Short mmCIF file of the C-alpha atoms (twelve columns), coordinates in Angstrom:
data_MODEL
# 
_entry.id   MODEL 
# 
loop_
_atom_site.group_PDB 
_atom_site.id 
_atom_site.type_symbol 
_atom_site.label_atom_id 
_atom_site.label_alt_id 
_atom_site.label_comp_id 
_atom_site.label_asym_id 
_atom_site.label_seq_id 
_atom_site.Cartn_x 
_atom_site.Cartn_y 
_atom_site.Cartn_z 
_atom_site.pdbx_PDB_model_num 
ATOM 1   C CA . MET A 1   0.143   -0.240 0.117   1 
ATOM 2   C CA . LEU A 2   2.716   2.331  0.631   1 
ATOM 3   C CA . ARG A 3   4.123   1.440  -2.154  1 
ATOM 4   C CA . ARG A 4   1.334   2.532  -3.907  1 
ATOM 5   C CA . LEU A 5   0.719   5.792  -2.649  1 
ATOM 6   C CA . ALA A 6   4.544   6.403  -2.631  1 
ATOM 7   C CA . ALA A 7   4.163   5.903  -6.781  1 
ATOM 8   C CA . VAL A 8   0.689   7.948  -7.000  1 
ATOM 9   C CA . ALA A 9   2.715   10.623 -5.694  1 
ATOM 10  C CA . ALA A 10  5.615   10.363 -7.634  1 
ATOM 11  C CA . CYS A 11  3.314   11.062 -10.191 1 
ATOM 12  C CA . VAL A 12  1.197   13.995 -9.429  1 
ATOM 13  C CA . ILE A 13  4.840   15.471 -8.953  1 
ATOM 14  C CA . PHE A 14  5.920   14.509 -12.435 1 
ATOM 15  C CA . LEU A 15  2.972   16.020 -13.865 1 
ATOM 16  C CA . ALA A 16  3.227   19.303 -11.872 1 
ATOM 17  C CA . ALA A 17  6.786   19.401 -13.212 1 
ATOM 18  C CA . VAL A 18  5.217   19.675 -16.918 1 
ATOM 19  C CA . PRO A 19  6.532   22.808 -18.454 1 
ATOM 20  C CA . THR A 20  3.314   24.518 -20.086 1 
ATOM 21  C CA . GLY A 21  3.188   28.500 -22.456 1 
ATOM 22  C CA . SER A 22  0.897   30.501 -23.739 1 
ATOM 23  C CA . LEU A 23  -0.666  30.929 -27.567 1 
ATOM 24  C CA . TYR A 24  -1.449  33.877 -28.755 1 
ATOM 25  C CA . VAL A 25  -3.618  33.767 -31.720 1 
ATOM 26  C CA . THR A 26  -4.570  36.470 -34.033 1 
ATOM 27  C CA . THR A 27  -6.153  36.808 -37.559 1 
ATOM 28  C CA . LEU A 28  -6.867  39.241 -40.316 1 
ATOM 29  C CA . PRO A 29  -9.690  39.158 -40.927 1 
ATOM 30  C CA . THR A 30  -10.871 38.680 -36.636 1 
ATOM 31  C CA . GLY A 31  -13.489 36.176 -35.722 1 
ATOM 32  C CA . ALA A 32  -11.931 33.002 -37.246 1 
ATOM 33  C CA . ASP A 33  -12.630 29.962 -35.370 1 
ATOM 34  C CA . VAL A 34  -9.538  28.614 -34.140 1 
ATOM 35  C CA . TRP A 35  -8.822  24.664 -33.291 1 
ATOM 36  C CA . ILE A 36  -5.993  23.169 -31.038 1 
ATOM 37  C CA . ASP A 37  -4.674  20.205 -31.867 1 
ATOM 38  C CA . GLY A 38  -8.668  19.001 -33.176 1 
ATOM 39  C CA . THR A 39  -9.770  20.755 -30.241 1 
ATOM 40  C CA . TYR A 40  -12.421 23.816 -31.131 1 
ATOM 41  C CA . VAL A 41  -11.002 27.126 -28.331 1 
ATOM 42  C CA . GLY A 42  -12.842 29.802 -29.548 1 
ATOM 43  C CA . ARG A 43  -12.913 32.732 -32.293 1 
ATOM 44  C CA . SER A 44  -9.848  35.053 -32.747 1 
ATOM 45  C CA . PRO A 45  -8.218  37.096 -31.204 1 
ATOM 46  C CA . LEU A 46  -7.310  34.393 -27.693 1 
ATOM 47  C CA . VAL A 47  -4.667  33.073 -25.629 1 
ATOM 48  C CA . LEU A 48  -4.835  29.693 -24.731 1 
ATOM 49  C CA . GLY A 49  -2.394  29.561 -21.943 1 
ATOM 50  C CA . GLY A 50  -1.480  26.471 -19.733 1 
ATOM 51  C CA . LEU A 51  -0.187  24.251 -23.617 1 
ATOM 52  C CA . ALA A 52  2.365   21.381 -23.346 1 
ATOM 53  C CA . THR A 53  5.747   22.780 -24.268 1 
ATOM 54  C CA . GLY A 54  6.457   21.681 -27.796 1 
ATOM 55  C CA . ARG A 55  4.711   21.834 -31.247 1 
ATOM 56  C CA . HIS A 56  1.399   21.903 -32.057 1 
ATOM 57  C CA . THR A 57  -1.382  22.666 -34.351 1 
ATOM 58  C CA . VAL A 58  -3.483  25.195 -34.703 1 
ATOM 59  C CA . GLY A 59  -6.482  25.156 -37.516 1 
ATOM 60  C CA . LEU A 60  -8.529  28.530 -38.399 1 
ATOM 61  C CA . THR A 61  -11.816 28.970 -40.299 1 
ATOM 62  C CA . LYS A 62  -14.146 31.834 -41.544 1 
ATOM 63  C CA . ASN A 63  -17.042 31.894 -44.101 1 
ATOM 64  C CA . GLY A 64  -16.120 32.767 -46.954 1 
ATOM 65  C CA . TRP A 65  -12.688 32.677 -46.312 1 
ATOM 66  C CA . ASN A 66  -10.015 29.946 -46.867 1 
ATOM 67  C CA . PRO A 67  -9.401  27.640 -44.479 1 
ATOM 68  C CA . LEU A 68  -6.032  26.627 -42.943 1 
ATOM 69  C CA . GLN A 69  -4.053  24.859 -40.909 1 
ATOM 70  C CA . LEU A 70  -0.551  25.346 -39.579 1 
ATOM 71  C CA . ASP A 71  2.239   24.018 -36.824 1 
ATOM 72  C CA . VAL A 72  3.103   26.176 -34.101 1 
ATOM 73  C CA . SER A 73  5.685   25.562 -30.943 1 
ATOM 74  C CA . VAL A 74  5.412   26.888 -27.503 1 
ATOM 75  C CA . ILE A 75  8.024   27.602 -25.140 1 
ATOM 76  C CA . ALA A 76  7.853   26.994 -21.778 1 
ATOM 77  C CA . ALA A 77  7.053   30.558 -19.435 1 
ATOM 78  C CA . GLN A 78  6.620   32.143 -22.677 1 
ATOM 79  C CA . THR A 79  3.984   33.718 -24.788 1 
ATOM 80  C CA . THR A 80  4.223   31.844 -28.585 1 
ATOM 81  C CA . LEU A 81  2.438   35.120 -31.504 1 
ATOM 82  C CA . SER A 82  0.781   33.442 -34.385 1 
ATOM 83  C CA . SER A 83  -0.475  36.383 -36.559 1 
ATOM 84  C CA . THR A 84  -2.175  34.867 -40.090 1 
ATOM 85  C CA . LYS A 85  -3.490  36.835 -42.676 1 
ATOM 86  C CA . LEU A 86  -6.672  34.589 -44.370 1 
ATOM 87  C CA . ASP A 87  -7.470  34.233 -47.971 1 
ATOM 88  C CA . ARG A 88  -10.833 35.087 -49.676 1 
ATOM 89  C CA . ALA A 89  -12.111 32.128 -50.796 1 
ATOM 90  C CA . ASN A 90  -12.789 32.299 -54.403 1 
ATOM 91  C CA . THR A 91  -16.625 31.216 -54.646 1 
ATOM 92  C CA . GLY A 92  -16.471 32.365 -58.335 1 
ATOM 93  C CA . VAL A 93  -19.995 34.049 -57.679 1 
ATOM 94  C CA . PRO A 94  -19.085 38.149 -57.738 1 
ATOM 95  C CA . PRO A 95  -20.322 39.759 -54.429 1 
ATOM 96  C CA . GLN A 96  -23.716 41.514 -54.290 1 
ATOM 97  C CA . PRO A 97  -23.843 45.321 -54.344 1 
ATOM 98  C CA . GLY A 98  -24.664 47.305 -51.242 1 
ATOM 99  C CA . SER A 99  -25.975 51.043 -51.200 1 
ATOM 100 C CA . ILE A 100 -25.838 53.997 -49.189 1 
ATOM 101 C CA . ALA A 101 -28.408 56.309 -47.596 1 
ATOM 102 C CA . ILE A 102 -27.695 60.390 -46.345 1 
ATOM 103 C CA . HIS A 103 -29.023 61.856 -43.797 1 
ATOM 104 C CA . GLY A 104 -28.185 65.533 -42.021 1 
ATOM 105 C CA . ILE A 105 -27.307 68.176 -44.263 1 
ATOM 106 C CA . PRO A 106 -29.479 68.149 -47.758 1 
ATOM 107 C CA . SER A 107 -27.089 67.912 -50.564 1 
ATOM 108 C CA . ASP A 108 -26.851 69.531 -53.559 1 
ATOM 109 C CA . ALA A 109 -24.569 66.874 -55.157 1 
ATOM 110 C CA . THR A 110 -22.926 64.120 -54.229 1 
ATOM 111 C CA . TYR A 111 -20.159 62.106 -55.572 1 
ATOM 112 C CA . VAL A 112 -18.804 58.607 -54.886 1 
ATOM 113 C CA . ASP A 113 -14.859 57.749 -55.718 1 
ATOM 114 C CA . GLY A 114 -15.551 61.097 -58.003 1 
ATOM 115 C CA . VAL A 115 -18.333 60.239 -59.858 1 
ATOM 116 C CA . ALA A 116 -21.497 62.373 -60.051 1 
ATOM 117 C CA . ALA A 117 -24.268 60.062 -58.097 1 
ATOM 118 C CA . ALA A 118 -27.885 60.429 -58.343 1 
ATOM 119 C CA . PRO A 119 -30.016 58.227 -55.265 1 
ATOM 120 C CA . SER A 120 -32.547 55.929 -56.836 1 
ATOM 121 C CA . LYS A 121 -36.378 55.885 -56.406 1 
ATOM 122 C CA . ASP A 122 -35.670 54.997 -52.201 1 
ATOM 123 C CA . GLY A 123 -33.675 57.936 -51.906 1 
ATOM 124 C CA . THR A 124 -30.768 55.219 -51.629 1 
ATOM 125 C CA . ILE A 125 -27.435 55.279 -54.082 1 
ATOM 126 C CA . PRO A 126 -26.274 51.729 -55.462 1 
ATOM 127 C CA . VAL A 127 -22.703 51.151 -55.252 1 
ATOM 128 C CA . SER A 128 -20.252 48.070 -54.991 1 
ATOM 129 C CA . ALA A 129 -19.207 46.174 -51.830 1 
ATOM 130 C CA . GLY A 130 -15.773 48.156 -50.939 1 
ATOM 131 C CA . THR A 131 -14.538 51.093 -48.887 1 
ATOM 132 C CA . HIS A 132 -15.502 54.178 -51.383 1 
ATOM 133 C CA . LEU A 133 -14.516 57.994 -50.905 1 
ATOM 134 C CA . LEU A 134 -18.532 59.852 -50.690 1 
ATOM 135 C CA . ALA A 135 -17.984 64.017 -51.437 1 
ATOM 136 C CA . VAL A 136 -21.208 65.765 -50.927 1 
ATOM 137 C CA . ARG A 137 -21.987 69.291 -51.935 1 
ATOM 138 C CA . THR A 138 -23.777 71.175 -48.911 1 
ATOM 139 C CA . PRO A 139 -25.531 74.640 -48.832 1 
ATOM 140 C CA . ARG A 140 -22.329 75.038 -45.633 1 
ATOM 141 C CA . GLY A 141 -19.683 73.867 -48.275 1 
ATOM 142 C CA . ARG A 142 -18.137 70.189 -49.487 1 
ATOM 143 C CA . ILE A 143 -18.063 67.055 -47.053 1 
ATOM 144 C CA . THR A 144 -15.933 64.688 -47.913 1 
ATOM 145 C CA . ARG A 145 -16.421 60.581 -45.786 1 
ATOM 146 C CA . THR A 146 -14.750 57.346 -45.972 1 
ATOM 147 C CA . VAL A 147 -17.292 54.413 -46.286 1 
ATOM 148 C CA . GLN A 148 -17.108 51.009 -46.070 1 
ATOM 149 C CA . VAL A 149 -20.422 49.156 -47.936 1 
ATOM 150 C CA . TRP A 150 -20.782 45.306 -47.056 1 
ATOM 151 C CA . PRO A 151 -22.903 43.226 -49.586 1 
ATOM 152 C CA . ALA A 152 -26.715 43.576 -49.900 1 
ATOM 153 C CA . THR A 153 -26.173 46.338 -47.053 1 
ATOM 154 C CA . ARG A 154 -27.704 49.544 -46.484 1 
ATOM 155 C CA . THR A 155 -25.138 52.173 -45.089 1 
ATOM 156 C CA . ASP A 156 -26.462 54.980 -43.616 1 
ATOM 157 C CA . VAL A 157 -24.012 58.271 -43.281 1 
ATOM 158 C CA . VAL A 158 -25.023 61.055 -41.077 1 
ATOM 159 C CA . LEU A 159 -23.521 64.500 -42.191 1 
ATOM 160 C CA . GLN A 160 -23.393 66.606 -39.747 1 
ATOM 161 C CA . PRO A 161 -21.148 70.135 -40.343 1 
ATOM 162 C CA . ASP A 162 -17.487 70.087 -39.176 1 
ATOM 163 C CA . VAL A 163 -16.859 72.762 -36.353 1 
ATOM 164 C CA . GLU A 164 -13.987 73.727 -34.619 1 
ATOM 165 C CA . ALA A 165 -12.495 71.729 -31.545 1 
ATOM 166 C CA . PRO A 166 -12.526 73.767 -28.382 1 
ATOM 167 C CA . ARG A 167 -9.515  74.863 -26.945 1 
ATOM 168 C CA . PRO A 168 -8.257  72.549 -24.194 1 
ATOM 169 C CA . SER A 169 -8.646  73.708 -21.154 1 
ATOM 170 C CA . VAL A 170 -5.818  72.543 -18.867 1 
ATOM 171 C CA . VAL A 171 -3.260  74.909 -17.118 1 
ATOM 172 C CA . ALA A 172 0.422   74.310 -16.074 1 
ATOM 173 C CA . PRO A 173 2.967   75.778 -13.720 1 
ATOM 174 C CA . ALA A 174 4.558   78.644 -16.023 1 
ATOM 175 C CA . GLU A 175 7.912   78.750 -14.698 1 
ATOM 176 C CA . ASP A 176 7.785   75.117 -16.388 1 
ATOM 177 C CA . TYR A 177 7.676   76.916 -19.313 1 
ATOM 178 C CA . VAL A 178 8.949   81.169 -19.036 1 
ATOM 179 C CA . PRO A 179 11.578  81.688 -16.717 1 
ATOM 180 C CA . ARG A 180 10.699  83.635 -13.624 1 
ATOM 181 C CA . SER A 181 12.258  86.780 -14.628 1 
ATOM 182 C CA . ALA A 182 9.894   86.883 -17.204 1 
ATOM 183 C CA . ILE A 183 6.486   87.076 -14.894 1 
ATOM 184 C CA . ARG A 184 5.427   90.062 -13.126 1 
ATOM 185 C CA . ILE A 185 2.220   89.994 -10.780 1 
ATOM 186 C CA . ASP A 186 0.737   92.755 -10.185 1 
ATOM 187 C CA . GLY A 187 -2.094  93.001 -7.809  1 
ATOM 188 C CA . GLU A 188 -4.687  91.022 -10.016 1 
ATOM 189 C CA . LYS A 189 -2.742  91.872 -12.947 1 
ATOM 190 C CA . VAL A 190 -0.508  89.385 -14.567 1 
ATOM 191 C CA . VAL A 191 2.678   90.324 -17.022 1 
ATOM 192 C CA . ILE A 192 4.259   88.231 -19.168 1 
ATOM 193 C CA . ARG A 193 7.514   89.109 -21.591 1 
ATOM 194 C CA . TYR A 194 9.272   86.231 -22.964 1 
ATOM 195 C CA . GLY A 195 10.403  84.498 -26.866 1 
ATOM 196 C CA . GLY A 196 8.819   87.915 -28.153 1 
ATOM 197 C CA . HIS A 197 5.841   88.166 -27.191 1 
ATOM 198 C CA . GLU A 198 3.607   90.435 -24.289 1 
ATOM 199 C CA . VAL A 199 0.932   88.162 -22.539 1 
ATOM 200 C CA . ILE A 200 -1.413  90.543 -20.357 1 
ATOM 201 C CA . GLY A 201 -3.956  89.089 -18.272 1 
ATOM 202 C CA . ARG A 202 -5.864  88.869 -15.030 1 
ATOM 203 C CA . ILE A 203 -6.924  86.813 -11.842 1 
ATOM 204 C CA . GLY A 204 -9.795  85.179 -13.029 1 
ATOM 205 C CA . ALA A 205 -10.627 86.589 -15.713 1 
ATOM 206 C CA . THR A 206 -10.166 84.014 -19.042 1 
ATOM 207 C CA . SER A 207 -9.279  86.419 -21.968 1 
ATOM 208 C CA . TYR A 208 -5.635  87.969 -22.180 1 
ATOM 209 C CA . ARG A 209 -4.488  90.236 -24.136 1 
ATOM 210 C CA . VAL A 210 -1.740  88.296 -26.706 1 
ATOM 211 C CA . ASP A 211 0.694   90.798 -28.678 1 
ATOM 212 C CA . GLY A 212 -2.386  93.440 -28.281 1 
ATOM 213 C CA . ARG A 213 -4.858  91.424 -29.851 1 
ATOM 214 C CA . SER A 214 -7.566  89.958 -27.514 1 
ATOM 215 C CA . VAL A 215 -7.667  85.784 -26.637 1 
ATOM 216 C CA . ASP A 216 -10.001 84.053 -24.835 1 
ATOM 217 C CA . TYR A 217 -8.018  80.429 -23.971 1 
ATOM 218 C CA . GLY A 218 -10.807 79.133 -21.845 1 
ATOM 219 C CA . GLU A 219 -9.222  79.406 -18.063 1 
ATOM 220 C CA . ALA A 220 -7.653  82.596 -16.199 1 
ATOM 221 C CA . PRO A 221 -4.542  83.015 -14.575 1 
ATOM 222 C CA . THR A 222 -4.353  81.143 -11.155 1 
ATOM 223 C CA . MET A 223 -2.289  81.152 -7.815  1 
ATOM 224 C CA . ILE A 224 -2.217  77.698 -6.504  1 
ATOM 225 C CA . GLY A 225 0.069   78.166 -3.760  1 
ATOM 226 C CA . LEU A 226 3.295   80.491 -4.583  1 
ATOM 227 C CA . ARG A 227 3.049   79.060 -8.111  1 
ATOM 228 C CA . LEU A 228 1.300   81.072 -11.114 1 
ATOM 229 C CA . TYR A 229 -0.637  78.240 -13.184 1 
ATOM 230 C CA . LEU A 230 -0.903  79.037 -16.900 1 
ATOM 231 C CA . PRO A 231 -3.729  77.368 -19.544 1 
ATOM 232 C CA . LEU A 232 -0.967  75.237 -21.292 1 
ATOM 233 C CA . ASP A 233 -2.407  76.545 -24.952 1 
ATOM 234 C CA . LEU A 234 -0.882  79.647 -23.978 1 
ATOM 235 C CA . LEU A 235 2.231   78.372 -22.158 1 
ATOM 236 C CA . THR A 236 3.079   76.439 -25.444 1 
ATOM 237 C CA . THR A 237 2.997   80.058 -27.758 1 
ATOM 238 C CA . LEU A 238 5.522   81.766 -25.228 1 
ATOM 239 C CA . SER A 239 7.816   78.448 -24.935 1 
ATOM 240 C CA . SER A 240 7.797   78.481 -29.061 1 
ATOM 241 C CA . GLY A 241 9.202   82.077 -29.104 1 
ATOM 242 C CA . THR A 242 7.154   82.404 -32.218 1 
ATOM 243 C CA . ARG A 243 4.447   85.413 -33.298 1 
# 
């Protein structure tokens, strides 16, 4: 009995000592079904841990793409990367066209890949499946978009006017960008002369005089402890030394 227990214990110790590694499977396109040594394990991308070291067979399948089988080697205590680009299956049948539906701003004219395109009776523009450059002329100007169209699918495009992005409301210590000698604080008035620029601001006011022009940076000069904080956008202009 004792010999049998000793043998079992030795077997357990041996199994625990078997080296293992991991395998990271990615495919282009993603979402391929993955088999490891004939066992289904999921869809790419995925990470498989606890694999015995050595060679393994990876099977990849995806509807519309050629199946693929390849060999990979797993190394102990490491993650092996398997990255594969699948080839599209040649069925001999051309993909069905799709369509584009435009919403939002009324358009005067529409162009797909540089060619004028008129909508059909249902208001959509029939196009081949794939990536297209859509250009729309509107009363507010020309708008262009890159559009992906899928077979037998309507792609809806919502047009909105492009607006200027707001300035970032981020402040930083002024002394990190300009020398202290360039900064003068008189009560609530802040004056900085540096890099060919002159900046005049007031504590609590977001509007500044920069080289004689009024500019609103969205953040006012602020004293935190004994340090002056200014909008990062303004400090970047000062430190660049350009007008």
